[in-house]
Predicted model as a PDB file, atoms N, CA, C, CB and O in Angstrom, pLDDT in the B-factor column:
MODEL        1                                                                  
ATOM      1  N   UNK A   1       0.820  -1.193   0.000  1.00 78.00           N  
ATOM      2  CA  UNK A   1       0.000   0.000   0.000  1.00 78.00           C  
ATOM      3  C   UNK A   1       0.867   1.261   0.000  1.00 78.00           C  
ATOM      4  CB  UNK A   1      -0.935  -0.004   1.206  1.00 78.00           C  
ATOM      5  O   UNK A   1       0.597   2.208  -0.739  1.00 78.00           O  
ATOM      6  N   UNK A   2       1.909   1.265   0.835  1.00 81.00           N  
ATOM      7  CA  UNK A   2       2.797   2.423   0.920  1.00 81.00           C  
ATOM      8  C   UNK A   2       3.512   2.662  -0.412  1.00 81.00           C  
ATOM      9  CB  UNK A   2       3.825   2.228   2.049  1.00 81.00           C  
ATOM     10  O   UNK A   2       3.699   3.808  -0.821  1.00 81.00           O  
ATOM     11  N   UNK A   3       3.911   1.580  -1.088  1.00 82.00           N  
ATOM     12  CA  UNK A   3       4.598   1.730  -2.377  1.00 82.00           C  
ATOM     13  C   UNK A   3       3.672   2.329  -3.426  1.00 82.00           C  
ATOM     14  CB  UNK A   3       5.130   0.375  -2.864  1.00 82.00           C  
ATOM     15  O   UNK A   3       4.095   3.151  -4.239  1.00 82.00           O  
ATOM     16  N   UNK A   4       2.414   1.919  -3.406  1.00 81.00           N  
ATOM     17  CA  UNK A   4       1.453   2.467  -4.361  1.00 81.00           C  
ATOM     18  C   UNK A   4       1.235   3.958  -4.127  1.00 81.00           C  
ATOM     19  CB  UNK A   4       0.121   1.721  -4.264  1.00 81.00           C  
ATOM     20  O   UNK A   4       1.150   4.739  -5.075  1.00 81.00           O  
ATOM     21  N   UNK A   5       1.147   4.339  -2.871  1.00 83.00           N  
ATOM     22  CA  UNK A   5       0.968   5.764  -2.551  1.00 83.00           C  
ATOM     23  C   UNK A   5       2.190   6.553  -2.999  1.00 83.00           C  
ATOM     24  CB  UNK A   5       0.725   5.965  -1.031  1.00 83.00           C  
ATOM     25  O   UNK A   5       2.059   7.614  -3.610  1.00 83.00           O  
ATOM     26  N   UNK A   6       3.385   6.034  -2.695  1.00 80.00           N  
ATOM     27  CA  UNK A   6       4.614   6.722  -3.100  1.00 80.00           C  
ATOM     28  C   UNK A   6       4.732   6.820  -4.611  1.00 80.00           C  
ATOM     29  CB  UNK A   6       5.831   6.006  -2.537  1.00 80.00           C  
ATOM     30  O   UNK A   6       5.216   7.823  -5.135  1.00 80.00           O  
ATOM     31  N   UNK A   7       4.292   5.786  -5.309  1.00 82.00           N  
ATOM     32  CA  UNK A   7       4.382   5.774  -6.766  1.00 82.00           C  
ATOM     33  C   UNK A   7       3.527   6.874  -7.379  1.00 82.00           C  
ATOM     34  CB  UNK A   7       3.956   4.414  -7.314  1.00 82.00           C  
ATOM     35  O   UNK A   7       3.921   7.467  -8.383  1.00 82.00           O  
ATOM     36  N   UNK A   8       2.379   7.158  -6.805  1.00 86.00           N  
ATOM     37  CA  UNK A   8       1.488   8.172  -7.368  1.00 86.00           C  
ATOM     38  C   UNK A   8       1.717   9.563  -6.781  1.00 86.00           C  
ATOM     39  CB  UNK A   8       0.056   7.767  -7.148  1.00 86.00           C  
ATOM     40  O   UNK A   8       1.575  10.556  -7.495  1.00 86.00           O  
ATOM     41  N   UNK A   9       2.062   9.654  -5.521  1.00 90.00           N  
ATOM     42  CA  UNK A   9       2.186  10.962  -4.873  1.00 90.00           C  
ATOM     43  C   UNK A   9       3.459  11.694  -5.298  1.00 90.00           C  
ATOM     44  CB  UNK A   9       2.169  10.797  -3.359  1.00 90.00           C  
ATOM     45  O   UNK A   9       3.441  12.911  -5.480  1.00 90.00           O  
ATOM     46  N   UNK A  10       4.551  10.967  -5.454  1.00 86.00           N  
ATOM     47  CA  UNK A  10       5.824  11.615  -5.773  1.00 86.00           C  
ATOM     48  C   UNK A  10       5.749  12.433  -7.065  1.00 86.00           C  
ATOM     49  CB  UNK A  10       6.924  10.569  -5.890  1.00 86.00           C  
ATOM     50  O   UNK A  10       6.133  13.602  -7.040  1.00 86.00           O  
ATOM     51  N   UNK A  11       5.275  11.887  -8.197  1.00 86.00           N  
ATOM     52  CA  UNK A  11       5.186  12.732  -9.405  1.00 86.00           C  
ATOM     53  C   UNK A  11       4.229  13.913  -9.248  1.00 86.00           C  
ATOM     54  CB  UNK A  11       4.745  11.891 -10.587  1.00 86.00           C  
ATOM     55  O   UNK A  11       4.472  14.989  -9.795  1.00 86.00           O  
ATOM     56  N   UNK A  12       3.147  13.713  -8.506  1.00 90.00           N  
ATOM     57  CA  UNK A  12       2.190  14.804  -8.307  1.00 90.00           C  
ATOM     58  C   UNK A  12       2.839  15.931  -7.504  1.00 90.00           C  
ATOM     59  CB  UNK A  12       0.914  14.292  -7.588  1.00 90.00           C  
ATOM     60  O   UNK A  12       2.692  17.105  -7.842  1.00 90.00           O  
ATOM     61  N   UNK A  13       3.551  15.571  -6.451  1.00 93.00           N  
ATOM     62  CA  UNK A  13       4.187  16.587  -5.615  1.00 93.00           C  
ATOM     63  C   UNK A  13       5.325  17.295  -6.360  1.00 93.00           C  
ATOM     64  CB  UNK A  13       4.720  15.950  -4.325  1.00 93.00           C  
ATOM     65  O   UNK A  13       5.497  18.506  -6.220  1.00 93.00           O  
ATOM     66  N   UNK A  14       6.092  16.554  -7.141  1.00 91.00           N  
ATOM     67  CA  UNK A  14       7.166  17.178  -7.921  1.00 91.00           C  
ATOM     68  C   UNK A  14       6.572  18.102  -8.981  1.00 91.00           C  
ATOM     69  CB  UNK A  14       8.063  16.100  -8.585  1.00 91.00           C  
ATOM     70  O   UNK A  14       7.098  19.188  -9.223  1.00 91.00           O  
ATOM     71  N   UNK A  15       5.482  17.676  -9.613  1.00 91.00           N  
ATOM     72  CA  UNK A  15       4.796  18.550 -10.569  1.00 91.00           C  
ATOM     73  C   UNK A  15       4.282  19.815  -9.916  1.00 91.00           C  
ATOM     74  CB  UNK A  15       3.646  17.816 -11.222  1.00 91.00           C  
ATOM     75  O   UNK A  15       4.402  20.903 -10.480  1.00 91.00           O  
ATOM     76  N   UNK A  16       3.711  19.680  -8.731  1.00 94.00           N  
ATOM     77  CA  UNK A  16       3.254  20.860  -7.999  1.00 94.00           C  
ATOM     78  C   UNK A  16       4.392  21.787  -7.627  1.00 94.00           C  
ATOM     79  CB  UNK A  16       2.518  20.443  -6.755  1.00 94.00           C  
ATOM     80  O   UNK A  16       4.255  23.009  -7.694  1.00 94.00           O  
ATOM     81  N   UNK A  17       5.514  21.208  -7.234  1.00 94.00           N  
ATOM     82  CA  UNK A  17       6.688  22.012  -6.909  1.00 94.00           C  
ATOM     83  C   UNK A  17       7.188  22.759  -8.142  1.00 94.00           C  
ATOM     84  CB  UNK A  17       7.804  21.127  -6.333  1.00 94.00           C  
ATOM     85  O   UNK A  17       7.589  23.919  -8.047  1.00 94.00           O  
ATOM     86  N   UNK A  18       7.167  22.100  -9.292  1.00 93.00           N  
ATOM     87  CA  UNK A  18       7.620  22.760 -10.517  1.00 93.00           C  
ATOM     88  C   UNK A  18       6.683  23.894 -10.911  1.00 93.00           C  
ATOM     89  CB  UNK A  18       7.728  21.749 -11.659  1.00 93.00           C  
ATOM     90  O   UNK A  18       7.137  24.944 -11.367  1.00 93.00           O  
ATOM     91  N   UNK A  19       5.381  23.693 -10.742  1.00 95.00           N  
ATOM     92  CA  UNK A  19       4.438  24.779 -11.014  1.00 95.00           C  
ATOM     93  C   UNK A  19       4.663  25.950 -10.061  1.00 95.00           C  
ATOM     94  CB  UNK A  19       2.992  24.275 -10.897  1.00 95.00           C  
ATOM     95  O   UNK A  19       4.608  27.110 -10.469  1.00 95.00           O  
ATOM     96  N   UNK A  20       4.916  25.640  -8.794  1.00 96.00           N  
ATOM     97  CA  UNK A  20       5.182  26.694  -7.812  1.00 96.00           C  
ATOM     98  C   UNK A  20       6.471  27.438  -8.158  1.00 96.00           C  
ATOM     99  CB  UNK A  20       5.276  26.098  -6.391  1.00 96.00           C  
ATOM    100  O   UNK A  20       6.536  28.659  -8.015  1.00 96.00           O  
ATOM    101  N   UNK A  21       7.487  26.720  -8.609  1.00 95.00           N  
ATOM    102  CA  UNK A  21       8.740  27.374  -9.013  1.00 95.00           C  
ATOM    103  C   UNK A  21       8.509  28.284 -10.224  1.00 95.00           C  
ATOM    104  CB  UNK A  21       9.823  26.315  -9.340  1.00 95.00           C  
ATOM    105  O   UNK A  21       9.102  29.358 -10.320  1.00 95.00           O  
ATOM    106  N   UNK A  22       7.644  27.849 -11.147  1.00 94.00           N  
ATOM    107  CA  UNK A  22       7.288  28.707 -12.281  1.00 94.00           C  
ATOM    108  C   UNK A  22       6.598  29.980 -11.819  1.00 94.00           C  
ATOM    109  CB  UNK A  22       6.386  27.954 -13.255  1.00 94.00           C  
ATOM    110  O   UNK A  22       6.862  31.064 -12.338  1.00 94.00           O  
ATOM    111  N   UNK A  23       5.704  29.840 -10.831  1.00 96.00           N  
ATOM    112  CA  UNK A  23       5.047  31.017 -10.276  1.00 96.00           C  
ATOM    113  C   UNK A  23       6.058  31.944  -9.611  1.00 96.00           C  
ATOM    114  CB  UNK A  23       3.971  30.603  -9.273  1.00 96.00           C  
ATOM    115  O   UNK A  23       5.958  33.164  -9.745  1.00 96.00           O  
ATOM    116  N   UNK A  24       7.020  31.387  -8.903  1.00 96.00           N  
ATOM    117  CA  UNK A  24       8.040  32.202  -8.244  1.00 96.00           C  
ATOM    118  C   UNK A  24       8.860  32.967  -9.279  1.00 96.00           C  
ATOM    119  CB  UNK A  24       8.963  31.319  -7.375  1.00 96.00           C  
ATOM    120  O   UNK A  24       9.156  34.146  -9.081  1.00 96.00           O  
ATOM    121  N   UNK A  25       9.227  32.319 -10.372  1.00 95.00           N  
ATOM    122  CA  UNK A  25       9.995  32.993 -11.427  1.00 95.00           C  
ATOM    123  C   UNK A  25       9.169  34.120 -12.027  1.00 95.00           C  
ATOM    124  CB  UNK A  25      10.421  31.991 -12.532  1.00 95.00           C  
ATOM    125  O   UNK A  25       9.678  35.219 -12.245  1.00 95.00           O  
ATOM    126  N   UNK A  26       7.886  33.847 -12.295  1.00 96.00           N  
ATOM    127  CA  UNK A  26       7.012  34.874 -12.863  1.00 96.00           C  
ATOM    128  C   UNK A  26       6.864  36.049 -11.899  1.00 96.00           C  
ATOM    129  CB  UNK A  26       5.629  34.281 -13.198  1.00 96.00           C  
ATOM    130  O   UNK A  26       6.925  37.205 -12.318  1.00 96.00           O  
ATOM    131  N   UNK A  27       6.672  35.765 -10.625  1.00 96.00           N  
ATOM    132  CA  UNK A  27       6.523  36.812  -9.629  1.00 96.00           C  
ATOM    133  C   UNK A  27       7.809  37.629  -9.492  1.00 96.00           C  
ATOM    134  CB  UNK A  27       6.133  36.208  -8.282  1.00 96.00           C  
ATOM    135  O   UNK A  27       7.762  38.849  -9.341  1.00 96.00           O  
ATOM    136  N   UNK A  28       8.943  36.956  -9.546  1.00 95.00           N  
ATOM    137  CA  UNK A  28      10.227  37.655  -9.500  1.00 95.00           C  
ATOM    138  C   UNK A  28      10.377  38.595 -10.683  1.00 95.00           C  
ATOM    139  CB  UNK A  28      11.383  36.655  -9.475  1.00 95.00           C  
ATOM    140  O   UNK A  28      10.834  39.727 -10.527  1.00 95.00           O  
ATOM    141  N   UNK A  29       9.996  38.133 -11.860  1.00 95.00           N  
ATOM    142  CA  UNK A  29      10.088  38.979 -13.051  1.00 95.00           C  
ATOM    143  C   UNK A  29       9.140  40.162 -12.957  1.00 95.00           C  
ATOM    144  CB  UNK A  29       9.786  38.167 -14.308  1.00 95.00           C  
ATOM    145  O   UNK A  29       9.496  41.273 -13.349  1.00 95.00           O  
ATOM    146  N   UNK A  30       7.947  39.939 -12.447  1.00 95.00           N  
ATOM    147  CA  UNK A  30       6.958  41.010 -12.347  1.00 95.00           C  
ATOM    148  C   UNK A  30       7.386  42.059 -11.327  1.00 95.00           C  
ATOM    149  CB  UNK A  30       5.589  40.438 -11.971  1.00 95.00           C  
ATOM    150  O   UNK A  30       7.287  43.258 -11.588  1.00 95.00           O  
ATOM    151  N   UNK A  31       7.861  41.611 -10.162  1.00 96.00           N  
ATOM    152  CA  UNK A  31       8.231  42.560  -9.106  1.00 96.00           C  
ATOM    153  C   UNK A  31       9.512  43.321  -9.428  1.00 96.00           C  
ATOM    154  CB  UNK A  31       8.395  41.829  -7.787  1.00 96.00           C  
ATOM    155  O   UNK A  31       9.702  44.445  -8.961  1.00 96.00           O  
ATOM    156  N   UNK A  32      10.392  42.715 -10.222  1.00 95.00           N  
ATOM    157  CA  UNK A  32      11.642  43.394 -10.549  1.00 95.00           C  
ATOM    158  C   UNK A  32      11.496  44.314 -11.756  1.00 95.00           C  
ATOM    159  CB  UNK A  32      12.733  42.375 -10.810  1.00 95.00           C  
ATOM    160  O   UNK A  32      12.402  45.091 -12.055  1.00 95.00           O  
ATOM    161  N   UNK A  33      10.363  44.232 -12.451  1.00 94.00           N  
ATOM    162  CA  UNK A  33      10.173  45.070 -13.630  1.00 94.00           C  
ATOM    163  C   UNK A  33      11.092  44.653 -14.760  1.00 94.00           C  
ATOM    164  CB  UNK A  33      10.406  46.529 -13.286  1.00 94.00           C  
ATOM    165  O   UNK A  33      11.654  45.506 -15.447  1.00 94.00           O  
ATOM    166  N   UNK A  34      11.253  43.369 -14.962  1.00 92.00           N  
ATOM    167  CA  UNK A  34      12.224  42.853 -15.914  1.00 92.00           C  
ATOM    168  C   UNK A  34      11.840  43.113 -17.362  1.00 92.00           C  
ATOM    169  CB  UNK A  34      12.403  41.387 -15.704  1.00 92.00           C  
ATOM    170  O   UNK A  34      12.716  43.109 -18.226  1.00 92.00           O  
ATOM    171  N   UNK A  35      10.589  43.335 -17.654  1.00 93.00           N  
ATOM    172  CA  UNK A  35      10.163  43.525 -19.033  1.00 93.00           C  
ATOM    173  C   UNK A  35      10.018  42.174 -19.726  1.00 93.00           C  
ATOM    174  CB  UNK A  35      11.162  44.418 -19.794  1.00 93.00           C  
ATOM    175  O   UNK A  35      10.209  41.119 -19.122  1.00 93.00           O  
ATOM    176  N   UNK A  36       9.678  42.238 -21.007  1.00 95.00           N  
ATOM    177  CA  UNK A  36       9.424  41.004 -21.748  1.00 95.00           C  
ATOM    178  C   UNK A  36      10.694  40.175 -21.923  1.00 95.00           C  
ATOM    179  CB  UNK A  36       8.825  41.327 -23.111  1.00 95.00           C  
ATOM    180  O   UNK A  36      10.697  38.975 -21.645  1.00 95.00           O  
ATOM    181  N   UNK A  37      11.769  40.809 -22.380  1.00 96.00           N  
ATOM    182  CA  UNK A  37      13.015  40.073 -22.610  1.00 96.00           C  
ATOM    183  C   UNK A  37      13.587  39.535 -21.301  1.00 96.00           C  
ATOM    184  CB  UNK A  37      14.048  40.975 -23.303  1.00 96.00           C  
ATOM    185  O   UNK A  37      14.065  38.401 -21.253  1.00 96.00           O  
ATOM    186  N   UNK A  38      13.542  40.329 -20.253  1.00 95.00           N  
ATOM    187  CA  UNK A  38      14.049  39.889 -18.954  1.00 95.00           C  
ATOM    188  C   UNK A  38      13.251  38.726 -18.399  1.00 95.00           C  
ATOM    189  CB  UNK A  38      14.031  41.035 -17.969  1.00 95.00           C  
ATOM    190  O   UNK A  38      13.811  37.804 -17.806  1.00 95.00           O  
ATOM    191  N   UNK A  39      11.934  38.773 -18.592  1.00 95.00           N  
ATOM    192  CA  UNK A  39      11.090  37.669 -18.130  1.00 95.00           C  
ATOM    193  C   UNK A  39      11.413  36.393 -18.890  1.00 95.00           C  
ATOM    194  CB  UNK A  39       9.604  38.019 -18.292  1.00 95.00           C  
ATOM    195  O   UNK A  39      11.510  35.320 -18.294  1.00 95.00           O  
ATOM    196  N   UNK A  40      11.579  36.504 -20.192  1.00 95.00           N  
ATOM    197  CA  UNK A  40      11.944  35.326 -20.996  1.00 95.00           C  
ATOM    198  C   UNK A  40      13.277  34.762 -20.538  1.00 95.00           C  
ATOM    199  CB  UNK A  40      12.010  35.683 -22.495  1.00 95.00           C  
ATOM    200  O   UNK A  40      13.428  33.547 -20.406  1.00 95.00           O  
ATOM    201  N   UNK A  41      14.239  35.634 -20.297  1.00 95.00           N  
ATOM    202  CA  UNK A  41      15.559  35.168 -19.869  1.00 95.00           C  
ATOM    203  C   UNK A  41      15.496  34.523 -18.490  1.00 95.00           C  
ATOM    204  CB  UNK A  41      16.555  36.329 -19.859  1.00 95.00           C  
ATOM    205  O   UNK A  41      16.183  33.531 -18.249  1.00 95.00           O  
ATOM    206  N   UNK A  42      14.694  35.059 -17.585  1.00 94.00           N  
ATOM    207  CA  UNK A  42      14.542  34.446 -16.275  1.00 94.00           C  
ATOM    208  C   UNK A  42      13.962  33.038 -16.398  1.00 94.00           C  
ATOM    209  CB  UNK A  42      13.651  35.313 -15.382  1.00 94.00           C  
ATOM    210  O   UNK A  42      14.434  32.105 -15.749  1.00 94.00           O  
ATOM    211  N   UNK A  43      12.938  32.894 -17.232  1.00 94.00           N  
ATOM    212  CA  UNK A  43      12.348  31.569 -17.408  1.00 94.00           C  
ATOM    213  C   UNK A  43      13.324  30.613 -18.083  1.00 94.00           C  
ATOM    214  CB  UNK A  43      11.060  31.666 -18.225  1.00 94.00           C  
ATOM    215  O   UNK A  43      13.370  29.435 -17.728  1.00 94.00           O  
ATOM    216  N   UNK A  44      14.102  31.092 -19.046  1.00 94.00           N  
ATOM    217  CA  UNK A  44      15.064  30.222 -19.735  1.00 94.00           C  
ATOM    218  C   UNK A  44      16.151  29.774 -18.768  1.00 94.00           C  
ATOM    219  CB  UNK A  44      15.693  30.948 -20.949  1.00 94.00           C  
ATOM    220  O   UNK A  44      16.442  28.582 -18.665  1.00 94.00           O  
ATOM    221  N   UNK A  45      16.747  30.720 -18.064  1.00 94.00           N  
ATOM    222  CA  UNK A  45      17.885  30.404 -17.201  1.00 94.00           C  
ATOM    223  C   UNK A  45      17.448  29.639 -15.949  1.00 94.00           C  
ATOM    224  CB  UNK A  45      18.614  31.688 -16.801  1.00 94.00           C  
ATOM    225  O   UNK A  45      18.025  28.601 -15.627  1.00 94.00           O  
ATOM    226  N   UNK A  46      16.442  30.142 -15.248  1.00 91.00           N  
ATOM    227  CA  UNK A  46      16.018  29.488 -14.018  1.00 91.00           C  
ATOM    228  C   UNK A  46      15.193  28.236 -14.281  1.00 91.00           C  
ATOM    229  CB  UNK A  46      15.225  30.450 -13.171  1.00 91.00           C  
ATOM    230  O   UNK A  46      15.157  27.330 -13.449  1.00 91.00           O  
ATOM    231  N   UNK A  47      14.535  28.180 -15.427  1.00 90.00           N  
ATOM    232  CA  UNK A  47      13.756  27.005 -15.775  1.00 90.00           C  
ATOM    233  C   UNK A  47      14.587  25.892 -16.387  1.00 90.00           C  
ATOM    234  CB  UNK A  47      12.671  27.386 -16.714  1.00 90.00           C  
ATOM    235  O   UNK A  47      14.070  24.795 -16.599  1.00 90.00           O  
ATOM    236  N   UNK A  48      15.857  26.139 -16.678  1.00 93.00           N  
ATOM    237  CA  UNK A  48      16.707  25.119 -17.289  1.00 93.00           C  
ATOM    238  C   UNK A  48      16.891  23.916 -16.370  1.00 93.00           C  
ATOM    239  CB  UNK A  48      18.065  25.711 -17.646  1.00 93.00           C  
ATOM    240  O   UNK A  48      16.977  22.783 -16.844  1.00 93.00           O  
ATOM    241  N   UNK A  49      16.950  24.145 -15.087  1.00 90.00           N  
ATOM    242  CA  UNK A  49      17.086  23.035 -14.145  1.00 90.00           C  
ATOM    243  C   UNK A  49      15.849  22.149 -14.143  1.00 90.00           C  
ATOM    244  CB  UNK A  49      17.347  23.563 -12.741  1.00 90.00           C  
ATOM    245  O   UNK A  49      15.959  20.925 -14.073  1.00 90.00           O  
ATOM    246  N   UNK A  50      14.671  22.765 -14.221  1.00 90.00           N  
ATOM    247  CA  UNK A  50      13.437  21.973 -14.283  1.00 90.00           C  
ATOM    248  C   UNK A  50      13.366  21.200 -15.589  1.00 90.00           C  
ATOM    249  CB  UNK A  50      12.199  22.878 -14.135  1.00 90.00           C  
ATOM    250  O   UNK A  50      12.933  20.048 -15.607  1.00 90.00           O  
ATOM    251  N   UNK A  51      13.786  21.822 -16.675  1.00 91.00           N  
ATOM    252  CA  UNK A  51      13.791  21.142 -17.965  1.00 91.00           C  
ATOM    253  C   UNK A  51      14.753  19.960 -17.960  1.00 91.00           C  
ATOM    254  CB  UNK A  51      14.164  22.119 -19.077  1.00 91.00           C  
ATOM    255  O   UNK A  51      14.447  18.902 -18.509  1.00 91.00           O  
ATOM    256  N   UNK A  52      15.906  20.141 -17.345  1.00 93.00           N  
ATOM    257  CA  UNK A  52      16.880  19.046 -17.252  1.00 93.00           C  
ATOM    258  C   UNK A  52      16.308  17.885 -16.444  1.00 93.00           C  
ATOM    259  CB  UNK A  52      18.196  19.542 -16.613  1.00 93.00           C  
ATOM    260  O   UNK A  52      16.530  16.724 -16.789  1.00 93.00           O  
ATOM    261  N   UNK A  53      15.583  18.181 -15.385  1.00 91.00           N  
ATOM    262  CA  UNK A  53      14.960  17.118 -14.596  1.00 91.00           C  
ATOM    263  C   UNK A  53      13.903  16.379 -15.419  1.00 91.00           C  
ATOM    264  CB  UNK A  53      14.327  17.699 -13.317  1.00 91.00           C  
ATOM    265  O   UNK A  53      13.830  15.151 -15.370  1.00 91.00           O  
ATOM    266  N   UNK A  54      13.094  17.109 -16.167  1.00 91.00           N  
ATOM    267  CA  UNK A  54      12.091  16.464 -17.006  1.00 91.00           C  
ATOM    268  C   UNK A  54      12.731  15.575 -18.067  1.00 91.00           C  
ATOM    269  CB  UNK A  54      11.211  17.511 -17.669  1.00 91.00           C  
ATOM    270  O   UNK A  54      12.236  14.482 -18.341  1.00 91.00           O  
ATOM    271  N   UNK A  55      13.820  16.035 -18.661  1.00 94.00           N  
ATOM    272  CA  UNK A  55      14.535  15.227 -19.649  1.00 94.00           C  
ATOM    273  C   UNK A  55      15.083  13.970 -18.995  1.00 94.00           C  
ATOM    274  CB  UNK A  55      15.677  16.036 -20.299  1.00 94.00           C  
ATOM    275  O   UNK A  55      15.025  12.892 -19.586  1.00 94.00           O  
ATOM    276  N   UNK A  56      15.612  14.091 -17.787  1.00 93.00           N  
ATOM    277  CA  UNK A  56      16.126  12.935 -17.054  1.00 93.00           C  
ATOM    278  C   UNK A  56      15.030  11.905 -16.810  1.00 93.00           C  
ATOM    279  CB  UNK A  56      16.735  13.378 -15.723  1.00 93.00           C  
ATOM    280  O   UNK A  56      15.253  10.706 -16.976  1.00 93.00           O  
ATOM    281  N   UNK A  57      13.857  12.364 -16.418  1.00 90.00           N  
ATOM    282  CA  UNK A  57      12.742  11.457 -16.157  1.00 90.00           C  
ATOM    283  C   UNK A  57      12.306  10.757 -17.436  1.00 90.00           C  
ATOM    284  CB  UNK A  57      11.561  12.217 -15.542  1.00 90.00           C  
ATOM    285  O   UNK A  57      12.066   9.549 -17.429  1.00 90.00           O  
ATOM    286  N   UNK A  58      12.203  11.493 -18.522  1.00 93.00           N  
ATOM    287  CA  UNK A  58      11.771  10.902 -19.800  1.00 93.00           C  
ATOM    288  C   UNK A  58      12.795   9.898 -20.302  1.00 93.00           C  
ATOM    289  CB  UNK A  58      11.546  11.999 -20.861  1.00 93.00           C  
ATOM    290  O   UNK A  58      12.419   8.816 -20.753  1.00 93.00           O  
ATOM    291  N   UNK A  59      14.078  10.228 -20.236  1.00 94.00           N  
ATOM    292  CA  UNK A  59      15.108   9.302 -20.689  1.00 94.00           C  
ATOM    293  C   UNK A  59      15.146   8.058 -19.809  1.00 94.00           C  
ATOM    294  CB  UNK A  59      16.477   9.987 -20.696  1.00 94.00           C  
ATOM    295  O   UNK A  59      15.284   6.946 -20.319  1.00 94.00           O  
ATOM    296  N   UNK A  60      15.026   8.229 -18.505  1.00 92.00           N  
ATOM    297  CA  UNK A  60      15.002   7.075 -17.589  1.00 92.00           C  
ATOM    298  C   UNK A  60      13.822   6.167 -17.871  1.00 92.00           C  
ATOM    299  CB  UNK A  60      14.952   7.544 -16.136  1.00 92.00           C  
ATOM    300  O   UNK A  60      13.966   4.944 -17.895  1.00 92.00           O  
ATOM    301  N   UNK A  61      12.652   6.760 -18.084  1.00 90.00           N  
ATOM    302  CA  UNK A  61      11.459   5.960 -18.386  1.00 90.00           C  
ATOM    303  C   UNK A  61      11.621   5.203 -19.696  1.00 90.00           C  
ATOM    304  CB  UNK A  61      10.217   6.854 -18.452  1.00 90.00           C  
ATOM    305  O   UNK A  61      11.279   4.024 -19.796  1.00 90.00           O  
ATOM    306  N   UNK A  62      12.152   5.904 -20.703  1.00 94.00           N  
ATOM    307  CA  UNK A  62      12.293   5.270 -22.012  1.00 94.00           C  
ATOM    308  C   UNK A  62      13.339   4.147 -21.979  1.00 94.00           C  
ATOM    309  CB  UNK A  62      12.676   6.317 -23.068  1.00 94.00           C  
ATOM    310  O   UNK A  62      13.198   3.152 -22.690  1.00 94.00           O  
ATOM    311  N   UNK A  63      14.382   4.302 -21.161  1.00 93.00           N  
ATOM    312  CA  UNK A  63      15.362   3.222 -21.047  1.00 93.00           C  
ATOM    313  C   UNK A  63      14.783   2.017 -20.299  1.00 93.00           C  
ATOM    314  CB  UNK A  63      16.622   3.726 -20.333  1.00 93.00           C  
ATOM    315  O   UNK A  63      15.078   0.872 -20.641  1.00 93.00           O  
ATOM    316  N   UNK A  64      13.967   2.273 -19.289  1.00 91.00           N  
ATOM    317  CA  UNK A  64      13.330   1.170 -18.557  1.00 91.00           C  
ATOM    318  C   UNK A  64      12.359   0.391 -19.414  1.00 91.00           C  
ATOM    319  CB  UNK A  64      12.610   1.697 -17.342  1.00 91.00           C  
ATOM    320  O   UNK A  64      12.229  -0.823 -19.260  1.00 91.00           O  
ATOM    321  N   UNK A  65      11.671   1.079 -20.321  1.00 90.00           N  
ATOM    322  CA  UNK A  65      10.648   0.418 -21.128  1.00 90.00           C  
ATOM    323  C   UNK A  65      11.157   0.028 -22.516  1.00 90.00           C  
ATOM    324  CB  UNK A  65       9.440   1.321 -21.263  1.00 90.00           C  
ATOM    325  O   UNK A  65      10.379  -0.427 -23.354  1.00 90.00           O  
ATOM    326  N   UNK A  66      12.435   0.201 -22.762  1.00 86.00           N  
ATOM    327  CA  UNK A  66      13.022  -0.225 -24.037  1.00 86.00           C  
ATOM    328  C   UNK A  66      12.646   0.607 -25.240  1.00 86.00           C  
ATOM    329  CB  UNK A  66      12.642  -1.609 -24.303  1.00 86.00           C  
ATOM    330  O   UNK A  66      12.681   0.113 -26.367  1.00 86.00           O  
ATOM    331  N   UNK A  67      12.285   1.859 -25.026  1.00 81.00           N  
ATOM    332  CA  UNK A  67      11.917   2.737 -26.138  1.00 81.00           C  
ATOM    333  C   UNK A  67      13.163   3.214 -26.867  1.00 81.00           C  
ATOM    334  CB  UNK A  67      11.098   3.941 -25.634  1.00 81.00           C  
ATOM    335  O   UNK A  67      13.169   3.301 -28.095  1.00 81.00           O  
ATOM    336  N   UNK A  68      14.203   3.520 -26.133  1.00 71.00           N  
ATOM    337  CA  UNK A  68      15.451   3.993 -26.756  1.00 71.00           C  
ATOM    338  C   UNK A  68      16.402   2.854 -26.975  1.00 71.00           C  
ATOM    339  CB  UNK A  68      16.120   5.063 -25.900  1.00 71.00           C  
ATOM    340  O   UNK A  68      17.502   3.058 -27.487  1.00 71.00           O  
TER     341      UNK A  68                                                      
ENDMDL                                                                          
END                                                                             
């Protein structure tokens, strides 16, 4: 039972954390007056870590299931 809960809760919580981090980046850009280009750069630079994690998850899943 505990394994089933962990299997479903972990991706949901990580997804929620990533959405919250996106909100934090947006709020930082808005409060700092970064403008359009500054906001894009904040999302690119600060969001790169989240993108790398998503790529890691997709590659790991595809290797486990023999897709790659």
